[in-house]
C-alpha positions, 0 to 999 in steps of 0.5 A: 590594556595597561593603561586601562588597568591603571584608570580602573585602579585609580577609580577604585578607593579603599575604605577610609574606615572600615572599623565598626563603631558601636554606641551605648543608650544607657543609664547608671550600669553603664555610667561612669565619670569621664566616660559619658557623652554628653559629659554633663549627663548625671553618673553614678557617683558611688562606683569608687565604693564598689570597686569600679573606678577606671573605664577599663573595668566598665562592660562596654570597655570589655566589649571593645577590647574584645570585638575591635570596635570603637565606642562611638558614643556612651550616652547613659544617665544616671537615674533616666527611665526608658519612659517619660514618667512625671516629665516634671521630674528631674529624669523626665527630660533625660529619658532614653526616648528624649536621648535617642537621637544623640548616639552618633553614627553607630554600626551597632547599638546596645540598650541597657535600662529599665530598672528605673522605670520598674524601680519608680512604679511606671505603669506597664500601659498597652502595647502600642505600635504607632501614633503615641500620645504623650500620656502613653510615652510615660508608660513603660510597653508604649515607650519601649515600642517607641523607642524601637521604632525610632531607633531603628529609623534614626539608625537604620544600618544600626544592629540593635540589641536590647539588654535586659537584666533578668534579676532587674531590682532583685529583693526590691521589686515583687517578681510578678513585676520584673516578669511582666518587664521581661515579658513586655520587653521579649514582646516588644523586641519580637515586633520589631525583629530586635535581638534581646540578650537576656542578662544573668546573675549580674554580681552587685552592690548596692544594686549596681554591677561591681567589678565583677558584675561589668565582667559578668555583663560583658561576657554575656554580651560576648556570647550573644555576639558569638565572640570568645571571651578572654579578659 
């Protein structure tokens, strides 16, 4: 009996690493010099002018601190769109749907974007859930659906959160366009069973979250995850 117990014990190996890991797929809201991967990704150059000067101030760092999860990869690219609007444009090859296969091996994925799609005037298009054409991938609805569809297949064990700035481009974009984006994102996320995190009242300067705004984002992510926020 003792020998059998010893044999069984030797066959049970502990998990090498049971720590959760998360990745970010984003734009300038999540990019800071020295924090993006690949490091060749563009970062928003003016964060220091609005008081964000260290990684510790970024929303994803605060999430990591509060949850104990490790950041797998921050694949954020300043100025990037979710869709492939104007593929010949500089940002075309750097869209979310062209970078989504480079997130490492995460347990959780946070997607925060859409600002540039709306700001750059991408067409909304139809709700398309299969057999996407190149033309459709230059439109918001088909591209968001394509993104969610493929994230689920590229990372089948990951929990995906699609984050929506409810005041996206406030003051610079017609309210009906903003609402159309919000409604479209919610509709597509529901189709795929993906959770949305609606972000309200993000404090911004120069249309970007400053130190308080980064805190606002992190706090609302923690609320969505039902984790106490103590930073």
